[in-house]
KEKE-3310 file (N, C-alpha, C; in steps of 0.2 Angstrom, whole numbers, plus 5000, padded with zeros to 4 digits):
npx = (4776:4784:4779:4784:4798:4799:4795:4805:4816:4813:4813:4827:4832:4827:4833:4846:4845:4842:4854:4863:4858:4861:4875:4878:4872:4881:4893:4891:4889:4901:4909:4903:4907:4920:4921:4916:4926:4937:4933:4932:4946:4951:4945:4951:4964:4962:4958:4969:4983:4995:5011:5019:5035:5036:5028:5034:5046:5043:5045:5045:5030:5014:4998:4982:4973:4979:4988:5004:5016:5028:5042:5052:5066:5066:5073:5080:5083:5076:5063:5048:5044:5030:5025:5011:5006:4993:4983:4984:4983:4989:4991:4998:4998:5005:5013:5020:5028:5031:5047:5049:5036:5029:5017:5006:5014:5012:5002:4999:4997:5001:5000:5004:5017:5017:5014:4998:4982:4977:4989:4993:5000:5005:5007:5016:5006:4995:4988:4982:4993:4997:4992:4994:4990:4991:4984:4981:4984:4978:4963:4956:4954:4962:4954:4946:4954:4958:4946:4944:4955:4952:4940:4944:4956:4955:4962:4965:4969:4968:4972:4987:4999:5009:5026:5035:5027:5015:5013:5011:5013:5015:5017:5024:5022:5032:5032:5018:5013:5006:5000:5001:4995:5004:5002:5010:5013:5021:5030:5032:5042:5056:5070:5088:5095:5084:5075:5066:5054:5039:5024:5017:5004:4997:4988:4978:4979:4969:4957:4956:4957:4963:4978:4989:4998:5014:5028:5029:5019:5017:5015:5009:5005:4992:4979:4970:4952:4946:4953:4969:4980:4997:5012:5017:5012:5004:5013:5022:5016:5016:5029:5031:5037:5036:5041:5055:5070:5085:5091:5087:5075:5059:5046:5028:5025:5038:5042:5033:5037:5050:5048:5041:5051:5061:5054:5052:5066:5067:5058:5065:5077:5071:5067:5055:5053:5043:5033:5037:5034:5033:5042:5042:5053:5051:5048:5060:5067:5084:5088:5095:5091:5083:5085:5098:5112:5117:5130:5137:5152:5154:5151:5136:5124:5119:5103:5087:5081:5091)
npy = (5099:5109:5109:5096:5098:5107:5100:5090:5099:5103:5090:5088:5098:5094:5082:5087:5095:5085:5078:5087:5090:5077:5076:5087:5083:5072:5078:5086:5075:5069:5079:5080:5067:5069:5079:5072:5063:5071:5076:5065:5061:5073:5071:5060:5065:5075:5068:5061:5061:5073:5080:5095:5104:5115:5111:5100:5105:5110:5101:5097:5100:5107:5102:5108:5101:5098:5088:5081:5082:5074:5075:5067:5061:5046:5029:5026:5038:5045:5046:5054:5055:5055:5056:5056:5060:5056:5067:5066:5052:5035:5032:5033:5039:5035:5040:5039:5048:5049:5056:5062:5064:5069:5062:5051:5037:5027:5021:5019:5013:5015:5007:5012:5002:4994:4990:4990:4985:4988:4991:5001:5002:5012:5016:5028:5034:5034:5022:5008:4996:4986:4978:4975:4965:4968:4963:4949:4938:4942:4941:4947:4963:4979:4988:4980:4975:4986:4989:4977:4978:4990:4986:4976:4979:4993:5002:5014:5012:5019:5032:5043:5038:5041:5044:5029:5022:5013:5001:4993:4978:4967:4949:4933:4919:4907:4895:4893:4893:4904:4919:4934:4948:4959:4967:4980:4985:4997:5001:5017:5030:5026:5019:5020:5006:4998:4990:4980:4981:4978:4973:4960:4957:4944:4941:4932:4933:4929:4925:4934:4930:4932:4925:4923:4931:4940:4945:4957:4959:4968:4985:4999:4993:4990:4979:4964:4961:4949:4932:4929:4917:4915:4916:4900:4894:4882:4872:4873:4870:4856:4854:4862:4874:4891:4903:4908:4916:4924:4912:4905:4895:4898:4896:4899:4906:4910:4918:4929:4935:4938:4948:4958:4961:4967:4977:4984:4988:4997:5007:5012:5017:5028:5037:5033:5025:5024:5017:5004:4986:4973:4957:4939:4926:4911:4895:4882:4866:4861:4870:4883:4900:4910:4924:4935:4932:4943:4943:4937:4932:4933:4945:4954:4952:4965:4971:4972:4984:4992)
npz = (4591:4596:4609:4613:4613:4623:4634:4634:4638:4651:4657:4656:4664:4676:4679:4680:4691:4701:4701:4705:4718:4724:4723:4732:4744:4746:4747:4759:4768:4768:4773:4785:4791:4791:4801:4812:4813:4816:4828:4836:4836:4843:4855:4860:4861:4871:4882:4886:4897:4901:4905:4909:4906:4914:4924:4929:4933:4945:4955:4971:4979:4986:4980:4974:4981:4993:4993:4994:4982:4974:4962:4950:4940:4931:4935:4923:4919:4910:4910:4917:4934:4945:4961:4971:4986:4995:5005:5022:5022:5020:5007:4991:4975:4959:4945:4928:4915:4898:4892:4880:4873:4883:4887:4896:4904:4913:4927:4944:4961:4979:4995:5011:5014:5002:4985:4976:4969:4951:4940:4926:4909:4896:4878:4868:4861:4869:4870:4879:4884:4893:4908:4926:4939:4955:4966:4964:4972:4983:4988:4999:5001:5002:5008:5015:5024:5032:5038:5046:5055:5062:5068:5076:5083:5085:5078:5066:5050:5039:5040:5042:5054:5068:5064:5060:5069:5066:5053:5037:5028:5014:5013:5009:5017:5020:5029:5031:5018:5012:5006:5015:5024:5034:5049:5058:5074:5083:5098:5105:5112:5100:5107:5106:5099:5103:5095:5095:5100:5096:5089:5078:5067:5058:5044:5034:5017:5008:5014:5025:5038:5054:5058:5067:5080:5083:5093:5106:5121:5131:5138:5128:5117:5104:5108:5104:5102:5102:5107:5100:5093:5097:5087:5081:5092:5093:5089:5100:5111:5114:5118:5129:5127:5125:5120:5111:5113:5108:5107:5118:5126:5133:5145:5146:5158:5162:5151:5153:5165:5161:5151:5159:5168:5159:5154:5166:5169:5158:5162:5174:5168:5161:5171:5178:5189:5198:5193:5192:5192:5203:5201:5200:5201:5192:5200:5199:5197:5199:5190:5182:5185:5173:5173:5174:5185:5197:5202:5192:5183:5169:5156:5154:5141:5130:5133:5125:5129:5130)
capx = (4783:4786:4777:4788:4804:4799:4795:4812:4820:4811:4816:4834:4833:4825:4839:4852:4844:4843:4861:4866:4856:4864:4882:4878:4871:4887:4898:4889:4890:4908:4911:4901:4911:4927:4921:4916:4933:4941:4930:4934:4953:4952:4943:4956:4969:4960:4957:4976:4986:5001:5014:5023:5041:5035:5025:5039:5051:5041:5048:5041:5025:5008:4993:4976:4969:4983:4992:5011:5018:5036:5043:5059:5068:5066:5079:5083:5085:5073:5055:5046:5040:5026:5022:5006:5005:4986:4984:4982:4982:4995:4990:5002:4997:5011:5012:5026:5027:5037:5050:5048:5030:5026:5011:5006:5017:5010:4999:4998:4996:5004:4997:5009:5024:5017:5009:4992:4977:4978:4994:4992:5005:5002:5012:5016:5000:4990:4985:4984:4997:4998:4989:4997:4985:4995:4979:4978:4984:4975:4956:4954:4956:4965:4949:4943:4959:4957:4940:4946:4960:4948:4935:4948:4962:4954:4967:4963:4975:4967:4975:4994:5001:5016:5032:5037:5023:5011:5014:5008:5017:5012:5023:5023:5024:5034:5030:5011:5012:5001:5001:4998:4996:5007:5001:5015:5012:5028:5030:5036:5047:5061:5076:5093:5096:5078:5071:5062:5047:5034:5019:5015:4998:4997:4981:4977:4977:4964:4951:4955:4957:4969:4981:4992:5002:5021:5031:5028:5012:5016:5015:5003:5003:4985:4977:4964:4946:4945:4959:4972:4985:5004:5015:5020:5009:5002:5019:5026:5012:5018:5036:5031:5041:5031:5045:5063:5073:5092:5093:5085:5068:5055:5039:5024:5026:5045:5042:5029:5041:5055:5045:5040:5058:5064:5050:5054:5072:5066:5055:5070:5081:5068:5065:5048:5054:5037:5029:5040:5030:5038:5042:5044:5056:5047:5052:5062:5072:5090:5088:5097:5086:5084:5087:5106:5115:5121:5137:5140:5158:5153:5147:5129:5122:5115:5096:5083:5079:5098)
capy = (5098:5114:5106:5090:5100:5110:5094:5087:5103:5102:5084:5088:5102:5091:5077:5091:5097:5079:5076:5092:5088:5071:5078:5092:5079:5068:5083:5087:5069:5068:5084:5078:5062:5072:5083:5067:5060:5076:5077:5059:5062:5078:5068:5055:5069:5079:5064:5059:5065:5075:5084:5100:5105:5119:5108:5095:5108:5112:5096:5095:5105:5105:5104:5112:5096:5098:5082:5082:5080:5073:5073:5066:5057:5038:5026:5026:5045:5048:5047:5059:5051:5059:5053:5060:5057:5059:5071:5062:5045:5031:5031:5036:5038:5035:5041:5040:5051:5049:5062:5064:5066:5071:5059:5047:5031:5022:5023:5014:5016:5011:5008:5011:4999:4989:4992:4986:4987:4987:4995:5001:5005:5015:5018:5035:5037:5034:5016:5004:4990:4981:4979:4971:4965:4966:4960:4943:4934:4945:4942:4951:4969:4983:4991:4975:4975:4992:4988:4972:4981:4995:4983:4971:4982:5000:5006:5016:5011:5024:5039:5042:5037:5044:5041:5023:5019:5008:5000:4987:4975:4960:4944:4926:4915:4900:4890:4892:4893:4909:4927:4937:4955:4959:4974:4980:4990:4998:5005:5023:5031:5021:5021:5017:4999:4994:4989:4974:4982:4978:4967:4959:4953:4941:4940:4928:4938:4927:4924:4939:4927:4933:4919:4923:4937:4939:4951:4958:4959:4973:4992:5002:4991:4988:4972:4962:4961:4942:4929:4927:4913:4917:4912:4894:4892:4875:4868:4873:4867:4849:4854:4867:4880:4896:4908:4907:4923:4924:4905:4902:4894:4900:4894:4905:4910:4913:4924:4934:4938:4941:4954:4963:4963:4971:4984:4988:4991:5003:5012:5015:5021:5034:5041:5032:5020:5023:5013:4997:4981:4967:4951:4933:4921:4904:4890:4877:4861:4860:4874:4890:4905:4913:4930:4935:4933:4950:4942:4933:4935:4935:4951:4952:4955:4971:4970:4976:4990:4996)
capz = (4591:4601:4616:4614:4614:4630:4639:4635:4641:4658:4660:4657:4670:4682:4680:4682:4698:4705:4701:4709:4725:4726:4724:4737:4750:4747:4750:4766:4772:4768:4778:4792:4793:4793:4807:4817:4814:4820:4835:4839:4838:4848:4861:4863:4863:4876:4888:4887:4902:4899:4910:4905:4909:4919:4930:4932:4936:4952:4959:4977:4980:4988:4975:4977:4986:4999:4993:4993:4976:4973:4955:4949:4934:4933:4935:4917:4919:4904:4911:4922:4939:4949:4967:4974:4993:4997:5011:5028:5021:5018:5000:4986:4968:4956:4938:4924:4909:4893:4892:4873:4871:4889:4888:4902:4902:4917:4933:4949:4968:4984:5002:5016:5011:4996:4979:4976:4963:4944:4937:4919:4905:4889:4873:4867:4858:4874:4869:4884:4882:4898:4915:4931:4945:4961:4971:4962:4978:4989:4988:5004:4999:5007:5011:5020:5030:5036:5042:5051:5060:5065:5072:5081:5087:5087:5075:5059:5045:5033:5042:5044:5061:5070:5060:5063:5074:5063:5046:5034:5023:5011:5013:5008:5023:5018:5033:5030:5011:5012:5005:5021:5026:5041:5052:5063:5079:5087:5104:5104:5107:5099:5110:5102:5100:5105:5089:5096:5104:5092:5088:5071:5066:5052:5041:5028:5011:5004:5018:5030:5045:5058:5059:5073:5082:5085:5096:5113:5123:5136:5136:5125:5110:5103:5109:5100:5106:5103:5107:5094:5095:5096:5081:5083:5099:5093:5089:5106:5117:5115:5121:5134:5125:5123:5116:5110:5112:5108:5107:5124:5127:5139:5146:5146:5164:5162:5147:5155:5169:5157:5148:5164:5170:5154:5154:5173:5168:5154:5166:5178:5164:5159:5176:5180:5193:5202:5189:5191:5196:5206:5197:5204:5197:5193:5204:5195:5200:5196:5184:5184:5183:5166:5175:5175:5192:5198:5203:5187:5180:5162:5155:5152:5134:5131:5132:5119:5131:5130)
cpx = (4786:4785:4782:4795:4805:4799:4802:4817:4819:4813:4823:4836:4832:4831:4845:4851:4844:4850:4865:4865:4860:4871:4882:4877:4878:4892:4897:4890:4897:4911:4909:4905:4918:4927:4920:4922:4937:4939:4933:4942:4955:4950:4948:4962:4968:4960:4964:4979:4993:5004:5019:5030:5040:5032:5030:5044:5049:5044:5044:5036:5018:5002:4987:4972:4973:4987:4999:5013:5026:5037:5051:5060:5068:5073:5083:5085:5082:5066:5054:5042:5037:5023:5017:5004:4998:4986:4980:4981:4989:4995:4994:5000:5003:5010:5019:5024:5033:5040:5049:5042:5026:5019:5012:5009:5014:5007:4998:4997:4999:5000:5002:5016:5023:5012:5003:4987:4980:4983:4993:4998:5002:5008:5012:5010:4994:4986:4987:4987:4998:4995:4992:4992:4989:4990:4977:4979:4981:4967:4953:4958:4959:4960:4946:4948:4959:4951:4941:4950:4956:4944:4939:4953:4960:4959:4965:4969:4974:4970:4983:4995:5007:5021:5034:5033:5019:5013:5011:5012:5013:5018:5020:5026:5025:5032:5022:5009:5006:5003:4997:4999:4999:5007:5006:5014:5019:5026:5035:5037:5052:5067:5082:5094:5090:5073:5066:5055:5042:5029:5017:5009:4998:4990:4982:4975:4971:4957:4950:4955:4963:4972:4985:4996:5009:5023:5029:5021:5011:5016:5009:5002:4996:4984:4970:4958:4944:4952:4962:4979:4992:5007:5019:5017:5007:5007:5022:5022:5014:5025:5036:5035:5036:5035:5052:5066:5081:5095:5091:5077:5065:5048:5035:5025:5033:5045:5038:5033:5047:5053:5044:5047:5061:5060:5052:5061:5072:5063:5060:5075:5078:5065:5058:5048:5047:5032:5031:5035:5035:5037:5044:5047:5053:5052:5054:5067:5078:5091:5090:5092:5088:5086:5095:5107:5119:5128:5141:5146:5157:5149:5141:5128:5118:5107:5093:5081:5086:5101)
cpy = (5103:5111:5100:5093:5104:5105:5091:5092:5103:5096:5084:5092:5098:5086:5081:5093:5091:5077:5081:5091:5082:5073:5083:5088:5075:5072:5084:5081:5068:5073:5083:5072:5064:5075:5078:5064:5065:5076:5071:5059:5067:5075:5064:5060:5073:5074:5061:5063:5067:5079:5089:5101:5110:5116:5103:5099:5111:5107:5094:5101:5102:5107:5107:5107:5095:5092:5085:5079:5080:5071:5072:5062:5050:5035:5026:5033:5048:5049:5051:5055:5056:5055:5058:5057:5060:5062:5067:5055:5041:5029:5035:5034:5039:5035:5042:5043:5050:5056:5066:5067:5070:5068:5054:5040:5025:5025:5017:5017:5011:5013:5007:5008:4994:4992:4987:4989:4985:4993:4995:5005:5007:5016:5025:5038:5037:5027:5012:4998:4985:4983:4973:4971:4963:4963:4953:4938:4936:4947:4947:4958:4973:4987:4987:4975:4980:4992:4983:4975:4986:4992:4979:4974:4990:5004:5008:5016:5016:5031:5038:5042:5041:5041:5034:5019:5012:5007:4994:4984:4969:4955:4938:4922:4908:4894:4888:4892:4898:4916:4930:4945:4955:4966:4974:4986:4991:5002:5011:5026:5026:5023:5018:5010:4995:4994:4983:4975:4983:4972:4966:4955:4950:4939:4937:4932:4936:4927:4930:4937:4930:4927:4918:4930:4935:4945:4951:4960:4965:4980:4994:4999:4988:4980:4970:4961:4953:4938:4927:4923:4917:4913:4906:4891:4884:4870:4867:4871:4860:4849:4858:4873:4885:4901:4907:4914:4922:4917:4902:4901:4896:4897:4900:4909:4913:4919:4930:4938:4941:4948:4959:4965:4968:4978:4988:4992:4997:5009:5016:5019:5028:5038:5039:5025:5018:5018:5005:4992:4976:4961:4945:4928:4914:4899:4884:4872:4860:4864:4881:4895:4909:4921:4930:4936:4939:4949:4938:4936:4937:4941:4950:4955:4961:4970:4974:4982:4995:4995)
cpz = (4596:4608:4618:4616:4621:4635:4640:4639:4649:4661:4661:4663:4676:4684:4683:4690:4703:4706:4706:4717:4728:4728:4730:4744:4751:4750:4757:4770:4773:4773:4785:4795:4795:4799:4813:4819:4818:4827:4839:4841:4843:4855:4864:4865:4870:4883:4890:4892:4900:4905:4906:4909:4915:4925:4933:4935:4943:4957:4965:4978:4983:4983:4978:4981:4992:4999:4992:4987:4975:4965:4954:4942:4936:4933:4929:4915:4912:4905:4917:4927:4943:4955:4970:4981:4995:5004:5017:5028:5019:5011:4995:4979:4964:4948:4934:4918:4904:4892:4885:4871:4877:4891:4894:4900:4907:4924:4938:4956:4973:4991:5007:5012:5005:4991:4979:4970:4956:4942:4929:4915:4898:4884:4872:4864:4863:4874:4875:4882:4887:4905:4920:4937:4951:4967:4969:4967:4984:4988:4993:5003:5004:5011:5017:5026:5035:5041:5048:5057:5065:5070:5078:5086:5088:5083:5068:5054:5039:5034:5043:5051:5062:5066:5064:5068:5071:5055:5044:5028:5020:5011:5011:5013:5021:5022:5032:5023:5009:5010:5011:5021:5033:5043:5058:5067:5083:5093:5104:5111:5106:5102:5106:5104:5102:5099:5089:5099:5099:5092:5081:5071:5059:5050:5035:5022:5007:5008:5023:5037:5048:5060:5065:5074:5084:5088:5103:5114:5128:5133:5133:5118:5110:5105:5106:5105:5107:5103:5101:5096:5093:5090:5084:5090:5099:5093:5096:5112:5119:5119:5127:5133:5122:5119:5116:5109:5113:5110:5114:5124:5133:5139:5146:5152:5164:5157:5149:5160:5166:5154:5153:5167:5165:5154:5161:5172:5163:5158:5171:5174:5162:5165:5179:5184:5198:5199:5189:5195:5198:5202:5202:5199:5198:5196:5199:5199:5196:5190:5185:5181:5177:5167:5177:5182:5192:5199:5198:5184:5173:5161:5152:5145:5135:5129:5127:5122:5132:5137)
residu = (MET:ALA:LEU:ALA:MET:GLU:ALA:THR:LYS:LYS:GLU:CYS:LYS:MET:LYS:GLN:LEU:ILE:ILE:ILE:THR:ILE:LEU:SER:LEU:SER:MET:ILE:ASN:CYS:LYS:GLY:GLN:GLN:ASN:ASP:THR:LEU:LYS:SER:ASN:ASN:SER:ILE:LYS:ASP:THR:MET:GLU:TYR:ILE:THR:ILE:GLU:GLU:PHE:ASN:LYS:ARG:ASN:TYR:ILE:ASN:ASN:GLN:GLY:ASP:PHE:VAL:GLN:GLN:PHE:LYS:GLY:SER:ASN:ASN:ILE:ASP:PHE:ILE:GLN:ASN:ILE:HIS:LYS:LYS:GLY:THR:PRO:ILE:THR:LEU:ILE:LYS:ALA:PHE:TYR:GLU:LYS:THR:LYS:SER:ILE:LYS:GLY:THR:GLY:GLN:ARG:PHE:ASN:ASN:PHE:VAL:TYR:GLY:ILE:TRP:LYS:GLU:TYR:ASP:GLU:SER:GLY:LYS:LEU:ILE:LYS:GLU:THR:ASN:TRP:ASP:LYS:ASN:TYR:LEU:PHE:LYS:VAL:GLU:ASP:LEU:CYS:LYS:LEU:ILE:LYS:ALA:GLU:TYR:GLY:VAL:ASP:LEU:THR:ILE:VAL:SER:GLU:PRO:ASN:LYS:ASN:SER:VAL:GLU:ARG:ARG:TYR:GLU:GLU:ASP:TYR:LYS:LYS:HIS:CYS:TYR:VAL:VAL:ILE:PHE:ARG:HIS:LEU:PRO:LEU:ASP:GLU:GLY:ASN:ASP:ALA:ARG:PHE:LYS:GLU:ILE:TYR:ILE:ASP:GLY:GLU:THR:GLY:LYS:ILE:MET:TYR:GLU:ASP:GLY:TRP:THR:TRP:GLY:ASP:LEU:PRO:LYS:SER:LYS:THR:PRO:VAL:PRO:ARG:LYS:GLY:GLU:LYS:GLU:LYS:LYS:THR:SER:GLY:VAL:TYR:LYS:THR:TYR:GLN:GLY:LYS:ASP:TYR:THR:GLN:ALA:GLU:TRP:LYS:ILE:PHE:GLU:GLN:GLU:GLN:TYR:ASN:GLU:HIS:LEU:ARG:LYS:THR:GLY:ARG:ALA:ASP:LEU:VAL:LYS:PRO:THR:GLU:THR:PRO:LYS:THR:GLU:ASN:LYS:LYS:SER:PHE:LEU:ALA:ASP:GLU:ASN:GLU:VAL:LYS:PRO:LYS:LYS:LYS:GLY:PHE:TRP:GLY)
# end
């Protein structure tokens, strides 16, 4: 009888021990899950980007990487905008922050005069809510464009040029129904009233093919290594018209002389008459020369050289 009671007590103690062990393990597991949840939440919080009032109040400054940082209120006067101009490049990183939470609202980037790549927008909790692909019509990427221009024209678009010298745009060419890159080379210095001294190179945004050039061909403007057609060249070959300027049509020979004459005038005005090259008026029948007559009574239009 005594042995039976002792066995019963031992069995009860064993059951109690098992129950306590199970409860302890459950508590440890719950605590572990809670810690994991806290770690996960902290991780999200730590990876979200914020801006402080102290940082925003710096306004314009140079960061540790040597980039120029501009900060200002958004158009709605409630968001914080931060433009980071990457040192020595035409690339700008753009960030927007919520004024209330100081958390990131959106990110994007700009190359020279246009936005590109994937722009992202977030809600105040840091959740990604929208993406905009500005490259959807440009399978030929910005990086590819820079390589092409470097190889063909010897110009590096990845570094900042002199102010107003080189620039890049994205345009939709209605005549050709194409999204294009337009690389613009300008002749410096820019004299007052002489804003026409430039060359534009049109590149197919999908294939990367150089479609044509437009603008001037003289001076120190970069030239292509391989022949590139002029804008409208195919259409004008049938009529003999090479270029139209201020409502007047010119043949290729006439235009070449006209350009040289205008450049000569510029050289004279800037004290470099020793560099002037002689020009010849093309022979025509019953046609007044395209060069203005010195004795003409009507006042001459101001040329693009001033």
